[in-house]
C-alpha positions as CSV (number, residue, x, y, z in Angstrom):
1,M,-29.3,1.8,-18.0
2,I,-28.3,5.6,-17.7
3,V,-28.3,7.4,-14.5
4,L,-27.5,11.1,-14.1
5,Y,-26.9,13.1,-11.1
6,R,-27.9,16.6,-11.8
7,D,-30.0,18.1,-9.2
8,K,-27.9,17.8,-6.1
9,P,-24.1,17.2,-6.5
10,I,-22.6,14.0,-5.3
11,F,-19.1,13.4,-4.5
12,I,-16.7,10.5,-3.9
13,Y,-13.7,10.6,-1.8
14,C,-11.5,9.2,1.0
15,F,-10.0,6.3,-1.3
16,N,-8.3,3.7,0.8
17,H,-7.3,0.0,0.1
18,Q,-5.2,-2.7,1.2
19,L,-3.7,-5.8,-0.3
20,G,-3.0,-9.3,1.1
21,S,0.5,-9.3,2.7
22,V,1.9,-12.1,0.8
23,E,3.5,-11.4,-2.4
24,R,4.1,-14.0,-4.9
25,D,5.5,-14.1,-8.6
26,L,4.0,-16.5,-11.2
27,S,6.6,-19.2,-10.5
28,Q,5.8,-19.2,-6.9
29,L,2.0,-19.3,-7.7
30,Q,2.8,-22.4,-10.0
31,A,5.0,-24.2,-7.6
32,E,2.1,-23.7,-4.9
33,K,-0.2,-25.1,-7.1
34,L,-2.4,-21.6,-7.2
35,L,-2.6,-21.1,-11.0
36,L,-4.8,-23.1,-13.5
37,G,-3.0,-21.4,-16.9
38,S,0.6,-21.3,-17.6
39,V,3.2,-18.9,-16.4
40,E,3.9,-18.2,-20.1
41,A,0.1,-17.2,-20.9
42,L,-0.1,-14.9,-17.7
43,S,3.1,-13.4,-18.5
44,A,2.5,-12.7,-22.1
45,I,-0.8,-10.6,-20.9
46,G,1.3,-8.7,-18.4
47,Y,1.2,-10.2,-15.1
48,C,4.1,-10.6,-13.0
49,H,3.0,-10.8,-9.2
50,N,-0.1,-11.1,-7.1
51,F,-0.9,-10.5,-3.3
52,G,-2.6,-13.2,-1.1
53,V,-3.7,-13.0,2.6
54,G,-1.2,-14.4,4.7
55,R,-1.7,-17.4,7.3
56,N,-2.2,-14.9,10.3
57,E,-4.7,-12.6,7.9
58,S,-8.3,-12.9,7.0
59,L,-10.5,-10.9,4.9
60,L,-11.9,-9.3,8.0
61,S,-8.5,-8.2,8.9
62,L,-7.6,-7.1,5.6
63,A,-10.7,-4.9,5.3
64,M,-10.3,-3.3,8.9
65,N,-7.7,-0.8,7.9
66,P,-9.0,0.4,4.8
67,V,-12.6,1.1,6.5
68,S,-11.3,2.4,9.4
69,R,-9.0,5.2,7.5
70,A,-12.2,6.1,5.3
71,L,-14.5,6.5,8.5
72,Q,-11.7,9.0,9.7
73,G,-12.2,11.5,6.7
74,V,-16.0,11.7,7.4
75,R,-18.5,12.7,9.7
76,E,-20.7,10.2,11.0
77,P,-21.8,8.1,8.0
78,R,-25.3,7.1,7.5
79,G,-24.8,3.5,6.5
80,F,-22.7,1.2,4.6
81,V,-22.7,-0.4,1.3
82,F,-20.5,-3.8,0.8
83,Q,-19.8,-5.4,-2.3
84,H,-17.9,-8.9,-2.9
85,C,-16.8,-10.5,-6.3
86,Y,-17.2,-14.1,-4.5
87,A,-19.9,-15.3,-2.7
88,E,-17.5,-16.8,-0.2
89,S,-16.4,-13.5,1.0
90,A,-20.0,-12.5,1.9
91,V,-19.9,-14.9,4.9
92,L,-17.5,-15.7,7.3
93,H,-16.0,-19.3,7.1
94,Y,-18.2,-21.8,8.9
95,D,-17.8,-25.5,9.6
96,V,-19.5,-27.5,6.9
97,N,-21.1,-29.9,9.5
98,E,-22.7,-26.9,11.3
99,T,-26.3,-27.5,11.4
100,D,-27.1,-24.1,13.2
101,I,-28.6,-21.7,10.5
102,A,-27.4,-18.7,12.6
103,S,-23.9,-19.9,12.9
104,R,-23.6,-20.4,9.1
105,N,-24.8,-17.0,8.1
106,R,-22.2,-14.9,9.8
107,Y,-22.4,-12.1,7.3
108,F,-19.1,-10.2,6.5
109,P,-20.5,-6.7,7.0
110,A,-22.2,-7.5,10.4
111,E,-18.9,-9.0,11.7
112,L,-16.9,-5.9,10.5
113,M,-19.2,-3.3,11.6
114,R,-19.5,-4.9,14.9
115,E,-15.6,-4.9,15.5
116,L,-15.9,-1.1,14.5
117,K,-18.6,-0.7,17.1
118,L,-21.0,0.6,14.2
119,D,-23.6,-1.9,14.3
120,H,-26.2,0.6,14.9
121,L,-25.9,1.6,11.4
122,P,-27.9,0.2,8.3
123,Y,-26.0,-1.9,5.8
124,F,-26.5,-3.2,2.4
125,C,-24.4,-6.1,0.6
126,S,-24.2,-7.6,-3.0
127,F,-22.1,-10.0,-4.9
128,A,-23.5,-10.6,-7.9
129,S,-22.3,-7.6,-9.8
130,G,-18.8,-9.0,-9.9
131,C,-15.9,-7.1,-10.6
132,A,-18.2,-4.3,-11.9
133,G,-18.7,-3.7,-8.2
134,F,-17.1,0.0,-8.0
135,V,-20.0,1.3,-10.5
136,S,-22.6,-0.8,-8.9
137,L,-21.9,0.8,-5.4
138,L,-22.2,4.2,-6.7
139,G,-25.5,3.5,-8.3
140,L,-26.8,2.2,-4.8
141,A,-25.0,4.8,-2.6
142,G,-26.1,7.7,-5.1
143,G,-29.5,6.5,-5.0
144,F,-29.5,6.9,-1.2
145,L,-28.3,10.3,-1.3
146,S,-30.7,11.4,-4.2
147,C,-33.9,10.2,-2.6
148,S,-33.2,11.4,1.0
149,S,-32.9,14.7,3.0
150,D,-30.1,13.0,5.0
151,E,-26.7,14.7,4.1
152,R,-24.4,12.3,5.9
153,P,-22.1,10.0,3.7
154,A,-22.3,6.8,2.8
155,I,-19.3,4.5,3.2
156,C,-18.8,1.7,0.3
157,V,-16.6,-1.4,1.1
158,M,-15.2,-3.7,-1.2
159,A,-13.6,-7.0,-0.1
160,D,-12.4,-10.4,-1.4
161,C,-9.9,-13.2,-1.0
162,M,-9.6,-16.4,-2.5
163,P,-10.9,-19.4,-0.7
164,P,-7.9,-21.4,0.3
165,G,-6.2,-23.6,-2.1
166,V,-8.2,-22.0,-5.2
167,P,-6.0,-20.8,-7.8
168,Y,-5.9,-17.4,-8.5
169,D,-6.3,-17.0,-12.3
170,M,-9.0,-17.8,-14.6
171,L,-7.9,-20.0,-17.5
172,Q,-9.7,-19.2,-20.4
173,E,-9.7,-15.4,-19.5
174,R,-6.1,-15.4,-18.7
175,I,-7.0,-13.1,-15.4
176,L,-4.8,-13.3,-12.6
177,G,-6.3,-11.6,-9.4
178,S,-5.1,-10.7,-5.9
179,D,-6.7,-10.7,-2.7
180,H,-7.9,-7.0,-1.6
181,S,-10.0,-4.7,0.4
182,S,-11.1,-0.9,-0.1
183,A,-13.6,1.8,1.1
184,F,-14.4,5.1,0.0
185,A,-17.1,7.7,0.8
186,V,-19.9,8.9,-1.3
187,G,-21.5,12.1,-0.2
188,R,-22.3,16.1,-0.5
189,E,-18.9,17.3,0.7
190,Q,-17.2,18.9,-2.3
191,R,-13.9,16.8,-2.5
192,G,-12.1,14.2,-4.7
193,Y,-14.7,13.8,-7.4
194,Q,-18.0,14.8,-8.5
195,L,-20.2,11.7,-9.9
196,L,-21.9,12.9,-13.1
197,G,-23.5,9.7,-14.1
198,I,-23.3,6.0,-14.8
199,N,-24.4,3.5,-17.5
200,Y,-25.0,0.1,-16.6
201,Y,-25.3,-3.2,-18.9
202,S,-25.9,-6.5,-18.1
203,T,-26.5,-9.9,-19.8
204,T,-27.1,-13.4,-18.8
205,R,-24.6,-14.7,-21.4
206,I,-21.6,-16.7,-20.0
207,K,-19.0,-15.3,-22.8
208,V,-19.1,-12.1,-24.5
209,P,-16.7,-11.8,-27.5
210,F,-14.1,-9.0,-27.3
211,V,-15.1,-7.4,-30.1
212,E,-18.5,-6.6,-28.6
213,I,-17.0,-5.6,-25.5
214,V,-14.9,-3.1,-27.6
215,K,-17.8,-1.8,-29.4
216,R,-20.1,-1.8,-26.5
217,T,-17.8,0.0,-24.2
218,V,-17.2,2.9,-26.7
219,Q,-20.9,3.2,-27.3
220,M,-21.8,3.3,-23.7
221,I,-19.1,5.9,-22.9
222,Q,-20.3,8.1,-25.7
223,E,-23.8,7.8,-25.0
224,L,-23.3,8.6,-21.2
225,A,-21.3,11.7,-22.5
226,A,-23.9,13.0,-24.8
227,D,-26.7,12.9,-22.2
228,L,-24.4,14.9,-19.7
229,G,-23.5,17.2,-22.6
230,L,-19.8,16.4,-22.6
231,D,-17.4,16.3,-25.8
232,L,-14.8,14.0,-24.8
233,A,-13.0,14.3,-28.1
234,E,-12.1,17.7,-27.0
235,S,-11.7,17.1,-23.4
236,N,-8.7,16.7,-21.1
237,S,-9.7,13.1,-19.8
238,A,-8.5,10.0,-18.6
239,V,-10.1,6.7,-18.8
240,H,-9.5,4.1,-16.3
241,Y,-9.6,0.3,-17.0
242,P,-9.5,-2.6,-14.9
243,N,-6.1,-4.6,-14.9
244,I,-7.6,-7.4,-17.5
245,F,-7.8,-7.6,-21.2
246,P,-5.3,-4.7,-21.9
247,E,-5.5,-5.2,-25.7
248,T,-9.2,-4.7,-25.7
249,W,-8.9,-1.4,-23.5
250,A,-6.4,-0.2,-25.8
251,M,-8.7,-0.7,-28.8
252,V,-11.2,1.4,-26.8
253,T,-9.0,3.9,-26.3
254,R,-8.3,4.3,-29.9
255,Y,-11.9,4.2,-30.9
256,L,-12.7,7.2,-28.7
257,R,-10.4,9.2,-30.9
258,N,-9.0,11.9,-28.5
259,P,-5.2,12.1,-28.4
260,Q,-5.6,13.9,-25.2
261,T,-7.1,10.9,-23.4
262,E,-4.6,9.2,-20.7
263,H,-5.1,5.5,-21.1
264,V,-5.2,4.4,-17.3
265,L,-4.0,0.7,-16.7
266,D,-2.3,0.8,-13.3
267,G,-0.2,-1.7,-11.8
268,M,-1.2,-4.8,-13.8
269,S,2.3,-6.2,-13.5
270,D,2.8,-5.3,-9.8
271,R,-0.7,-6.3,-8.3
272,A,-2.5,-8.1,-10.9
273,H,-6.3,-7.7,-10.9
274,C,-7.8,-6.6,-7.6
275,M,-11.4,-6.7,-8.7
276,A,-13.3,-3.6,-8.4
277,T,-10.5,-2.2,-6.2
278,D,-8.7,-1.5,-9.2
279,S,-10.5,1.6,-9.9
280,V,-10.1,3.1,-6.1
281,I,-6.3,2.7,-6.6
282,S,-6.2,4.5,-9.8
283,L,-8.7,7.2,-8.9
284,A,-6.5,7.8,-5.8
285,K,-3.3,8.0,-7.8
286,L,-4.7,10.2,-10.7
287,H,-6.3,12.8,-8.7
288,R,-4.1,16.0,-9.2
289,G,-6.4,18.8,-8.2
290,E,-7.0,19.8,-12.0
291,R,-10.7,21.1,-11.5
292,G,-12.9,20.2,-14.0
293,R,-10.8,17.4,-15.6
294,I,-13.1,14.5,-16.6
295,H,-12.3,10.8,-15.6
296,V,-14.2,7.9,-17.1
297,V,-14.1,4.6,-15.3
298,V,-14.8,1.4,-16.8
299,N,-15.6,-1.7,-14.9
300,Y,-16.2,-5.3,-16.3
301,G,-17.3,-7.9,-14.2
302,I,-17.7,-11.6,-15.0
303,G,-21.6,-12.0,-14.3
304,L,-21.8,-10.5,-16.8
305,H,-21.8,-6.7,-16.0
306,L,-20.3,-3.7,-18.0
307,G,-20.1,-0.4,-15.8
308,I,-19.3,3.1,-16.7
309,C,-19.3,6.1,-14.7
310,I,-17.9,9.7,-15.5
311,L,-16.5,11.8,-12.9
312,R,-15.4,15.4,-12.7
313,E,-12.3,16.2,-10.7
314,T,-12.4,18.7,-7.9
315,D,-9.6,20.7,-6.5
316,A,-9.6,19.2,-3.1
317,S,-6.9,16.3,-3.3
318,E,-7.2,12.9,-2.7
319,S,-4.0,11.0,-1.9
320,A,-3.5,7.2,-2.4
321,A,-3.7,4.9,0.6
């Protein structure tokens, strides 16, 4: 599915994130029984450390800081869009013996907005998009702006932490995750990046061969670029990948056949895979004020979803947070 944003420009900005306060290396994770796979297998992929919430932290406290900072950079928001990779993250922890359904359904977005005294605003939430949440949030928030005369920005929030005692890695996929939260704004103000279009693919298959991921990613990038009238083979561009499958993404960059393309796989050894927050971190870091520079963001989520978006950099700087 391709969606283009041609009529009224839409921009994304105010990127903020925070990771869990506890840093562990692979040996520590193994000693604490927080790995399913081996240290050797994850190390061979390129992982060294991850971050988890501490004893005095919760997903709610983890998300409070980046959301508060994003709010400082915008006018009054029109609403919120939340995304979680894990279903457990969408609802605050409850006693399994609790029989009152109202007590079992303490939704994370509502609790966070109540803490921020913004519970008068509408919010939406999903978790079925997995690690493709960044692109799925852009599609939803972009739809709000495209179909309304309300010019106020929407705040997008992504937050996930592993349930207590659950390993941080996926055995067969050899993916190591971190507890994370991030927030950014989607609005009309010309700053950060202009959203040009998205291309989104979903399948109900449990597994997709790596060869197909490579071919489909290249095809989806080229299709979206063609619909936008962009020649990526001649442009100064960057392609942002999630911190998984490094060999797969290296093949994608190679098949794009542009020696000027910057291959972005940021902080994989330092912070592992931060789900959709990977995109927030790398976009904040790679904004150089080079007006017109093209950025392609690739999201891949177990679910299964493959999301692509193409952005154009503005000259209004965005700093990492």
